[in-house]
C-alpha positions as CSV (number, residue, x, y, z in Angstrom):
1,X,21.3,-28.3,-168.4
2,X,22.7,-26.1,-165.6
3,X,20.3,-23.5,-164.1
4,X,21.9,-20.1,-163.2
5,X,21.1,-18.6,-159.9
6,X,20.9,-15.1,-158.6
7,X,20.8,-13.7,-155.1
8,X,17.8,-11.7,-154.1
9,X,16.8,-10.3,-150.7
10,X,14.3,-12.2,-148.5
11,X,11.8,-9.4,-148.9
12,X,12.1,-9.6,-152.7
13,X,11.7,-13.4,-152.6
14,X,8.6,-13.1,-150.4
15,X,7.1,-10.6,-152.8
16,X,8.0,-12.8,-155.8
17,X,6.3,-15.7,-154.1
18,X,3.2,-13.7,-153.3
19,X,2.9,-12.4,-156.9
20,X,3.4,-15.9,-158.3
21,X,0.7,-17.3,-156.0
22,X,-1.7,-14.5,-156.9
23,X,-1.2,-15.1,-160.6
24,X,-1.2,-18.9,-160.2
25,X,2.2,-19.1,-162.0
26,X,5.8,-19.8,-161.2
27,X,8.2,-17.4,-159.7
28,X,10.4,-17.9,-162.8
29,X,7.5,-16.8,-165.0
30,X,7.1,-13.6,-162.9
31,X,10.8,-12.8,-163.1
32,X,10.8,-13.4,-166.9
33,X,7.8,-11.1,-167.4
34,X,9.4,-8.4,-165.2
35,X,12.6,-8.6,-167.2
36,X,10.7,-8.4,-170.5
37,X,8.7,-5.4,-169.3
38,X,11.9,-3.7,-168.1
39,X,13.6,-4.4,-171.5
40,X,10.7,-2.9,-173.4
41,X,10.5,0.1,-171.1
42,X,14.3,0.8,-171.6
43,X,13.8,0.4,-175.4
44,X,11.0,2.9,-175.5
45,X,12.8,5.3,-173.3
46,X,15.9,5.1,-175.6
47,X,13.6,5.6,-178.6
48,X,12.0,8.6,-177.0
49,X,15.4,10.1,-176.2
50,X,16.6,9.5,-179.8
51,X,13.5,11.3,-181.2
52,X,14.0,14.2,-178.8
53,X,17.6,14.6,-180.0
54,X,16.4,14.4,-183.6
55,X,13.8,17.1,-183.0
56,X,16.4,19.3,-181.4
57,X,18.5,19.2,-184.6
58,X,16.6,21.4,-187.0
59,X,18.3,20.1,-190.2
60,X,17.9,16.4,-189.2
61,X,14.3,16.9,-188.1
62,X,13.5,18.7,-191.5
63,X,15.0,15.7,-193.3
64,X,12.9,13.3,-191.2
65,X,9.7,15.2,-192.1
66,X,10.6,15.2,-195.8
67,X,11.2,11.4,-195.7
68,X,7.9,10.9,-193.9
69,X,6.1,12.8,-196.7
70,X,7.7,10.6,-199.3
71,X,6.6,7.5,-197.5
72,X,3.1,8.8,-197.0
73,X,2.8,9.2,-200.8
74,X,4.2,5.7,-201.4
75,X,2.1,4.1,-198.8
76,X,-1.1,5.7,-200.2
77,X,-0.4,4.4,-203.7
78,X,0.0,8.0,-204.9
79,X,-3.2,9.2,-203.4
80,X,-3.2,12.0,-200.9
81,X,-5.3,11.5,-197.8
């Protein structure tokens, strides 16, 4: 299987090597963890922006709150908290 390569600066490579040594892991594992962290961060930032937009639209936000109330009742098996 071919392994793709990417170019990074010498400084980044040295930092990557240091982090991998400190964590007693591979540089590949550090890169994979960093990318996963970045992916999750972008997802949460997008989600936050979506909810901000939703809250700014009064009609849509009202619909959201009504739907939440319906789910609260369903999830509580009909009992109010």
